[in-house]
C-alpha positions in Angstrom: -11.9 6.0 26.8 -14.3 7.0 24.2 -14.0 5.8 20.6 -15.0 6.4 17.1 -17.7 4.5 15.3 -16.6 2.8 12.1 -17.7 4.8 9.1 -20.5 2.5 7.8 -18.4 0.4 5.4 -21.1 -2.3 5.5 -23.6 -0.1 3.8 -24.5 -1.3 0.3 -24.5 0.9 -2.7 -27.6 3.0 -3.3 -29.0 2.6 -6.8 -29.6 6.1 -8.1 -30.3 6.0 -11.8 -31.7 9.6 -12.0 -29.4 12.6 -11.7 -29.8 16.3 -11.4 -32.7 17.9 -13.3 -33.2 15.2 -15.9 -36.6 13.5 -16.4 -37.1 9.8 -16.9 -39.5 7.6 -18.6 -39.8 3.8 -18.5 -38.9 1.9 -21.6 -41.0 -1.0 -22.5 -40.2 -4.5 -21.3 -36.9 -3.9 -19.7 -37.7 -2.3 -16.4 -34.9 0.3 -16.9 -35.3 4.0 -17.3 -34.2 6.3 -20.1 -33.4 9.9 -19.4 -34.5 12.7 -21.7 -32.5 15.9 -21.9 -33.6 19.4 -21.4 -34.2 21.5 -24.5 -31.5 23.8 -25.9 -28.0 23.5 -27.3 -25.6 21.0 -25.7 -23.2 22.4 -23.1 -19.4 21.6 -23.5 -17.7 20.1 -20.5 -14.0 19.3 -20.7 -12.2 17.3 -17.9 -8.4 17.5 -17.6 -7.0 14.1 -16.5 -3.6 12.5 -16.2 -2.8 9.7 -18.7 -1.0 6.9 -16.8 -1.9 4.3 -19.3 0.1 1.9 -21.5 1.7 4.1 -24.2 0.2 1.8 -26.8 -3.3 2.9 -25.7 -3.2 6.6 -24.8 -6.1 8.0 -22.9 -8.2 9.9 -25.4 -11.7 10.1 -26.8 -11.0 7.3 -29.4 -11.4 4.6 -26.8 -14.7 2.7 -26.9 -15.5 3.4 -23.3 -14.8 7.1 -23.7 -17.3 7.2 -26.7 -19.8 5.3 -24.6 -19.6 7.8 -21.8 -19.9 10.7 -24.2 -23.1 9.2 -25.6 -24.5 8.8 -22.1 -23.6 12.4 -21.1 -25.3 13.8 -24.1 -28.4 11.8 -23.7 -28.8 12.3 -19.9 -27.5 15.8 -19.4 -27.4 17.5 -22.8 -23.6 17.8 -22.4 -20.9 17.4 -25.0 -18.5 15.7 -22.6 -14.8 15.1 -23.4 -11.4 14.7 -21.7 -8.2 16.5 -22.2 -5.2 14.3 -21.1 -1.6 14.9 -20.3 1.1 12.3 -19.7 1.1 11.2 -16.1 4.8 12.0 -15.5 4.3 15.5 -16.8 0.8 16.1 -15.5 1.6 18.1 -12.3 3.9 20.3 -14.3 1.3 20.9 -17.0 -1.4 21.5 -14.4 0.7 23.9 -12.4 1.4 25.9 -15.6 -2.3 26.1 -16.4 -3.2 27.2 -12.9 -0.4 29.7 -12.8 -1.7 31.4 -15.9 -5.2 31.4 -14.5 -6.8 31.7 -17.9 -8.7 29.3 -20.2 -8.9 26.5 -17.6 -10.8 23.3 -18.4 -14.2 23.0 -16.8 -13.1 20.3 -14.5 -9.8 18.9 -13.2 -9.2 15.4 -11.9 -6.3 15.4 -9.5 -5.5 15.0 -5.8 -3.6 18.0 -4.5 -2.2 18.0 -1.1 -4.5 19.5 1.5 -2.5 22.7 1.7 -2.2 23.1 -2.1 -5.9 22.4 -2.5 -6.7 25.2 -0.1 -4.2 27.5 -1.8 -5.7 27.2 -5.2 -9.2 27.7 -3.8 -8.1 30.9 -2.0 -6.6 32.0 -5.3 -10.1 31.8 -6.8 -9.2 29.1 -9.3 -11.7 26.4 -8.2 -15.2 26.6 -6.8 -16.7 25.8 -3.5 -19.0 22.8 -4.1 -21.3 22.8 -1.1 -24.3 24.7 -2.8 -23.9 22.7 -6.0 -23.9 19.4 -4.1 -27.0 20.5 -2.1 -28.9 21.3 -5.3 -27.6 19.0 -8.0 -25.9 16.0 -6.3 -28.1 14.0 -3.9 -25.9 10.9 -4.2 -22.7 12.8 -3.4 -24.5 14.6 -0.5 -25.6 11.3 1.0 -22.1 9.8 0.7 -20.5 12.9 2.3 -23.0 13.5 5.1 -24.4 10.1 6.0 -22.4 7.1 4.7 -18.8 8.4 4.9 -18.7 11.8 6.6 -14.9 11.8 6.7 -15.1 12.6 3.0 -16.1 16.1 3.9 -13.0 16.5 6.1 -10.6 15.0 3.6 -11.7 17.1 0.6 -12.1 20.6 1.8 -11.3 23.4 4.2 -11.3 23.7 8.0 -14.8 25.3 7.9 -16.4 22.4 6.0 -16.2 24.0 2.5 -16.0 21.0 0.0 -13.5 21.6 -2.8 -13.4 18.3 -4.6 -15.4 15.1 -5.0 -13.1 12.0 -5.0 -13.4 8.5 -6.3 -14.2 6.0 -3.6 -13.6 2.4 -4.6 -13.0 0.7 -1.3 -13.9 -1.8 1.4 -12.8 -2.7 4.9 -9.6 -4.2 3.5 -8.4 -0.7 2.7 -8.7 0.4 6.3 -6.9 -2.3 8.2 -3.2 -3.1 8.8 -2.9 -6.4 10.4 -0.4 -9.1 11.4 0.0 -12.1 9.1 1.3 -15.4 10.4 2.6 -18.6 8.7 -0.1 -21.0 9.8 1.8 -23.9 8.2 4.7 -23.1 10.6 2.2 -23.0 13.5 0.8 -26.4 12.5 4.3 -27.9 12.4 5.1 -26.4 15.8 1.7 -27.6 17.2 0.5 -24.1 17.9 -2.8 -22.3 17.4 -2.7 -18.9 15.7 -1.5 -16.3 18.3 -4.0 -14.1 20.1 -1.8 -12.4 22.8 1.6 -10.7 22.6 3.0 -13.6 24.7 1.6 -16.1 22.2 3.3 -14.2 19.4 6.7 -14.1 21.1 6.4 -17.8 22.0 5.4 -18.6 18.4 8.5 -17.0 17.0 10.7 -18.8 19.5 9.0 -22.2 18.7 9.5 -21.6 14.9 13.2 -21.4 15.4 13.7 -24.0 18.1 11.8 -26.5 16.1 13.4 -25.5 12.8 10.0 -25.5 11.0 11.5 -24.1 7.8 14.1 -26.9 7.7 17.2 -24.8 7.2 19.0 -26.1 10.2 19.3 -22.6 11.6 17.4 -20.4 13.9 16.7 -17.8 11.1 12.9 -17.3 11.1 11.9 -13.7 11.9 9.0 -11.3 12.1 9.3 -8.9 9.2 7.3 -5.7 9.6 7.7 -2.1 8.5 8.2 0.3 11.4 5.0 2.4 10.8 2.7 -0.6 10.2 4.1 -2.4 13.2 3.4 0.6 15.4 -0.1 0.9 14.0 -1.1 -2.8 14.5 1.0 -4.3 17.3 1.1 -1.1 19.3 -2.6 -1.4 20.1 -2.0 -4.3 22.4 -0.1 -2.0 24.7 -2.5 0.9 24.5 -0.5 2.7 21.8 -3.3 4.0 19.5 -3.0 5.6 16.1 0.8 5.3 16.0 2.7 5.1 12.7 5.6 7.5 12.3 5.9 10.2 14.9 4.3 13.0 12.9 1.1 10.9 12.4 0.9 9.3 15.8 -1.9 11.2 17.6 -4.6 10.0 19.9 -7.0 11.5 22.4 -8.1 11.1 26.0 -11.6 11.0 27.4 -11.8 14.7 27.2 -10.8 14.7 23.5 -7.4 16.2 24.4 -4.7 15.1 22.0 -1.3 13.6 22.8 1.4 12.0 20.7 1.0 8.3 21.2 4.7 7.4 20.8 5.7 9.5 23.8 3.7 7.8 26.6 4.2 5.2 29.3 2.2 2.7 27.1 4.6 3.3 24.3 7.5 2.6 26.7 6.1 -0.9 27.3 5.5 -1.5 23.6 9.0 -0.4 22.7 10.4 -2.6 25.4 8.5 -5.6 23.9 10.0 -4.9 20.4 13.4 -4.5 22.0 13.1 -8.0 23.4 12.2 -9.4 20.0 15.2 -7.6 18.5 17.7 -8.6 21.1 16.7 -12.3 20.6 16.9 -12.1 16.8 13.2 -12.6 16.3 12.6 -9.5 14.3 14.3 -8.5 11.0 17.4 -6.5 11.8 16.4 -4.1 9.0 12.8 -3.5 10.0 13.3 0.3 10.4 14.6 0.7 6.9 14.8 -2.0 4.3 14.6 -2.5 0.6 12.2 -4.6 -1.3 15.1 -6.8 -2.4 16.1 -7.5 1.2 12.6 -8.5 2.2 12.0 -10.6 -0.9 15.3 -12.4 -0.3 14.1 -13.4 3.2 10.7 -14.4 1.9 12.1 -16.6 -0.9 14.5 -18.2 1.6 11.5 -19.2 3.7 12.7 -17.1 6.7 9.7 -14.9 7.3 7.4 -16.2 9.9 5.1 -13.2 10.4 4.5 -9.8 8.7 2.4 -6.7 9.0 0.3 -5.3 6.2 -3.0 -5.4 4.4 -5.6 -8.1 4.9 -5.1 -9.4 1.4 -1.4 -10.2 2.2 -2.6 -13.6 3.4 -3.5 -14.7 -0.1 -0.8 -12.7 -1.9 1.9 -14.2 0.3 0.8 -17.8 -0.5 1.1 -17.0 -4.2 4.5 -15.4 -3.8 5.8 -18.4 -2.0 4.3 -20.8 -4.5 6.1 -19.0 -7.3 9.4 -20.0 -5.6 8.3 -23.6 -5.1 7.3 -23.2 -1.5 4.0 -24.4 -0.1 3.1 -22.0 2.6 -0.1 -20.9 4.3 0.0 -17.2 5.4 -3.0 -16.0 7.4 -3.8 -12.5 8.5 -5.5 -12.1 11.9 -7.2 -9.5 14.2 -4.8 -7.4 16.2 -3.1 -9.1 19.2 -4.1 -8.3 22.8 -1.9 -8.3 25.9 -4.2 -10.5 28.0 -6.6 -13.2 27.0 -9.5 -11.2 28.5 -8.8 -8.1 26.4 -10.8 -7.2 23.3 -8.8 -6.8 20.1 -8.4 -3.1 19.2 -8.3 -2.6 15.4 -8.0 1.1 14.4 -9.3 1.8 10.9 -7.5 4.1 8.5 -9.6 7.0 7.4 -10.8 6.9 3.8 -10.8 10.2 2.0 -11.1 8.8 -1.5 -8.5 9.1 -4.2 -8.0 11.6 -7.0 -10.8 14.2 -6.9 -12.9 16.2 -9.3 -12.8 20.0 -9.0 -14.8 22.5 -10.9 -12.8 25.5 -12.1 -13.7 29.2 -12.2 -13.9 29.0 -16.0 -16.6 26.4 -16.1 -19.7 28.0 -17.9 -22.1 25.4 -16.5 -21.1 24.3 -12.9 -24.5 22.8 -12.4 -24.0 20.5 -15.4 -20.5 19.6 -14.1 -22.0 18.7 -10.7 -24.7 16.6 -12.3 -22.0 14.6 -14.1 -20.0 14.2 -10.8 -23.2 13.0 -9.1 -23.8 10.5 -11.9 -20.4 9.0 -11.2 -21.7 8.4 -7.6 -24.7 6.4 -8.8 -24.5 2.7 -9.3 -25.1 3.2 -13.0 -22.4 5.8 -13.4 -19.9 4.0 -11.2 -20.3 0.8 -13.2 -20.1 2.6 -16.6 -16.8 4.3 -15.4 -15.4 1.1 -13.9 -16.6 -1.6 -16.3 -17.3 0.4 -19.4 -20.8 -0.9 -19.4 -23.9 -0.1 -17.4 -25.2 -2.6 -14.9 -26.6 -5.3 -15.5 -24.1 -5.5 -18.3 -23.4 -5.9 -22.1 -20.8 -7.4 -24.3 -17.9 -7.7 -21.8 -19.6 -7.7 -18.4 -22.8 -9.1 -16.9 -24.5 -9.0 -13.6 -23.3 -11.6 -11.1 -25.8 -14.4 -10.7 -25.7 -15.0 -6.9 -27.6 -18.3 -7.3 -24.4 -19.8 -8.8 -22.1 -18.8 -5.9 -21.5 -20.5 -2.6 -24.7 -20.2 -0.4 -22.6 -18.6 2.4 -22.0 -15.6 0.1 -25.5 -15.2 -1.2 -27.1 -12.0 -0.1 -23.8 -10.7 1.2 -22.4 -9.0 -1.9 -22.6 -5.3 -2.6 -25.0 -4.0 -5.1 -24.2 -4.1 -8.8 -21.6 -6.8 -8.8 -20.4 -7.6 -12.4 -18.2 -10.2 -14.0 -16.9 -11.1 -17.4 -19.2 -12.5 -20.0 -17.9 -15.5 -22.0 -16.8 -13.0 -24.7 -15.1 -10.9 -22.1 -13.2 -13.9 -20.7 -12.1 -15.0 -24.2 -11.0 -11.5 -25.3 -9.1 -10.8 -22.1 -7.3 -14.1 -22.5 -6.4 -13.2 -26.1 -5.6 -9.6 -25.3 -4.2 -9.1 -21.8 -4.3 -5.4 -22.3 -8.0 -5.3 -23.1 -8.6 -3.0 -20.2 -6.2 -0.4 -21.8 -7.6 -1.0 -25.3 -11.3 -0.5 -24.2 -10.6 2.1 -21.5 -12.1 0.3 -18.6 -11.6 1.8 -15.1 -9.8 4.9 -16.2 -11.8 6.9 -13.6 -12.9 9.8 -15.8 -16.3 10.0 -14.0 -16.7 9.6 -10.3 -17.1 6.0 -9.0 -18.5 5.3 -5.6 -18.3 1.6 -5.0 -18.2 0.3 -1.4 -17.5 -3.4 -1.1 -18.7 -5.7 1.6 -16.9 -8.4 3.5 -18.8 -10.8 1.2 -17.2 -9.3 -1.8 -13.7 -9.9 -0.3 -14.6 -13.5 0.7 -15.9 -14.2 -2.7 -12.8 -12.9 -4.5 -10.4 -14.8 -2.2 -12.5 -18.1 -2.4 -12.8 -18.2 -6.2 -9.7 -16.3 -7.4 -7.1 -17.5 -5.0 -8.8 -20.7 -3.7 -8.6 -22.5 -0.4 -6.5 -25.2 -2.1 -3.8 -22.7 -2.8 -4.0 -20.4 0.2 -5.7 -22.4 3.0 -7.5 -20.5 5.7 -6.7 -17.1 4.1 -9.1 -17.8 1.3 -11.8 -19.5 3.5 -15.2 -17.9 3.3 -16.1 -18.3 6.9 -12.8 -17.0 8.1 -13.0 -13.9 6.0 -16.6 -13.2 6.8 -16.1 -13.6 10.5 -13.0 -11.4 10.8 -13.9 -8.7 8.3 -17.4 -8.3 9.8 -15.6 -8.0 13.2 -13.6 -5.0 11.8 -16.7 -3.4 10.4 -18.6 -3.8 13.7 -15.9 -3.1 16.2 -13.2 -1.1 14.2 -12.3 2.3 15.7 -11.6 5.1 13.2 -8.2 6.8 13.5 -7.8 10.4 14.7 -8.6 12.9 12.0 -7.8 16.6 11.3 -9.0 19.3 9.0 -6.7 20.8 6.4 -4.3 23.3 7.9 -4.2 26.9 6.8 -1.0 28.1 5.0 0.2 29.6 8.2 -0.4 26.5 10.2 1.3 24.4 7.5 4.4 26.6 7.8 4.3 26.3 11.6 4.0 22.6 11.5 6.9 22.3 9.1 9.1 23.9 11.7 8.6 20.8 13.9 9.8 18.3 11.3 13.1 17.9 13.1 11.2 17.1 16.3 9.3 14.2 14.7 12.5 12.9 13.0 14.1 12.9 16.5 11.2 11.0 18.0 11.4 8.3 15.4 15.2 8.0 15.6 15.1 7.7 19.4 12.2 5.2 19.4 14.1 3.0 16.9 17.3 3.3 19.1 15.3 2.0 22.1 13.8 -0.8 20.0 17.3 -1.9 18.8 18.9 -1.5 22.2 21.3 1.3 21.2 19.6 3.5 23.8 18.7 2.1 27.2 15.0 2.0 27.9 15.8 3.4 31.4 16.3 6.7 29.7 12.7 6.9 28.6 11.8 9.8 30.9 14.8 11.7 29.7 13.7 11.2 26.1 10.2 12.5 26.9 11.7 15.6 28.5 13.9 16.1 25.4 10.8 16.1 23.2 9.0 18.6 25.4 12.0 20.9 25.3 11.9 20.8 21.5 8.3 22.1 21.4 6.1 19.0 21.6 3.4 21.0 23.6 3.4 23.7 20.9 2.9 21.4 18.0 0.2 19.5 20.0 -1.7 22.7 20.4 -1.8 23.3 16.7 -2.9 19.8 16.0 -5.5 20.1 18.8 -7.1 23.0 16.9 -7.3 21.0 13.7 -8.8 18.1 15.6 -11.4 20.3 17.3 -12.4 21.7 13.9 -12.8 18.2 12.6 -15.1 17.3 15.6 -17.1 20.5 15.1 -17.7 19.8 11.4 -18.8 16.3 12.1 -21.2 17.5 14.8 -22.7 20.1 12.4 -23.5 17.3 10.0 -25.0 15.3 12.7 -22.5 12.5 12.3 -21.7 10.5 15.4 -18.0 10.8 16.0 -17.7 9.7 19.6 -19.7 7.3 21.7 -19.3 5.6 25.1 
C-alpha cells in the first residue's frame, strides 16, 4: 500500500523580516533592519476578532501589545491598524448579523467557519479569494501553503484550490499524534518492559491485575481510552487505518480507492481484540461514553493502567497523580504492532491551522491587508503576536541562549525561541494574569510557529522534569520517538471542502454512520456476536455505504489533484 509523506514538521521557521512592498535599511550597530513606509496617507485596516479574554482585561487597543502592534503596522506598512472585538460567547451571533446585512464590513475577519459555511460566504461575495494576493504580496504565506504544509491549501479554501483564509499555525508533531500511554511504574513492579505488540499490551494489563501493582487488593486496573482515539491508535496494529468515529474513518487502497476502515475484515479482527479486553474487565466499561468525573475518579483511585491521547499526556498524567499524592510514571509510546517484526504505523492528524484571517469585500486596500497577514507569518511578526515583543526580545522576553541548555538539545530548537527575562519572571509571579494584562498571544496577527522535537524535549525536561515524570520527560526518549513520528508518520486521508449540495447529501447519511458506530460498540462489548460481522457489513451496504463512499471519493480525488498541481508529493512507494 502506498502512503503519505509526513508534512515537513521538522522544517525550522524561515526568518523573513521584510514584507510586501516595503523597503529596508540597516540600522547602525544592531544588525537588524528598519522598514520605511511608502509615501501617502496611512490606510485604515480594521480586524474583527472574538474577545475570549478575562473580563478584567478586555481585548481592545488599550493593551500594551496592541499599541506596539499598531506602531509596527504604521511604520512598516503605512497602515492605521486596529481591532474591533466582540465578546466570545456572542461573536458568532454578531458576525452572522454583520454578514447578513452585507454592508460596512470590517476590512478583515478573524474566525474559523466550518468548511461549508466558509464556501457559502465566499459564494455570496462577502469575502475575497486570496490566491492572487498571496502570489503578489505574501511570499511567506505562499511558501507555507505550497511547500512546507501544503494541506493548509486544502483546509482553508474550496475544492478547486481557491484560498479563502490564512490561519494561525502554532504546532509541532505533538499536535498530530494520538498514542497509547502506559504506567511504566506498574510495568516495573510487574517486571515488564513497555509493550510493543498487542499481545504484550494484553499480557501487561493481565499482569497488572494479577500482581496487584496498585495495592488495592482487587483486580481493578483498566485501559481507559476514548472510542475514537482508541480506533485511531490501537486500530493500526490490525490494519485499521484512519479510523475514529465512523463518519471520519476513511482510508484508501493501492489504487487510491476509498473505503470505510471500520467496515473491513481488518476491523473485525481489531474489534474482536477489544471485545476480549472488555469481556475480561481489562478496559473501562464506560469507554464508549464517559464523563470527565468518571475518568478522574478512576485515575485518582490509581486504577488506570493505560490511556490513549496526546503525546504530552505522559507528563500531564504524572502531575495529575502527584496532586493526589500518587507517585506514578506514565509514558506515551509509539503505536503497537501485531507482530514483533512489524513496523509501527503512526497516522498523523492533518493540520489545517486554527482561526483564520479573511479579507472582506469592503476592504479598500486588500494588498495592505495581505501584507499584514504575511507579516504574521514571518518570525518577527509571529513573535510580536505571540510574545508581544520582536525577537530577540525586550522587557519581558529574550532570545533563548542555547549554550545554557543541555548539549543534547543544542542546535535542535526551532528558530526564534524566546523565554522570560528576569523582569518577566518576576512580574508573572506577582501578576499571574500578566498575559491578559499585556495582551500576549491574543492572535490578532498571523503566527506561523512550527516547533521541533527538540522544543518538546526541552519543555518536558526543564518544566516537568525527569525527577517528577521519569521517562516521559527524558530528552533522549522524546527526541528518539518524536523524530520517528516526523520521519515515518503517515498523514491521514484528506478531503476538499464539499459544495452545499454535497454537504446536504452527506447529511442524509448521518444515520448510517451512527448505526456503524453503535454496532461496532455492540461487537466490542459483546452484546452482538462477532459471528454476525458479515451481516453487519451487508446492512451498511443496504443503507447506502457505496453511495456515500462515492461522494467522499470525489472529494478525495480533488484533494489529490490540488496537491499534484502544487507539485506536493502526496503518495510514494
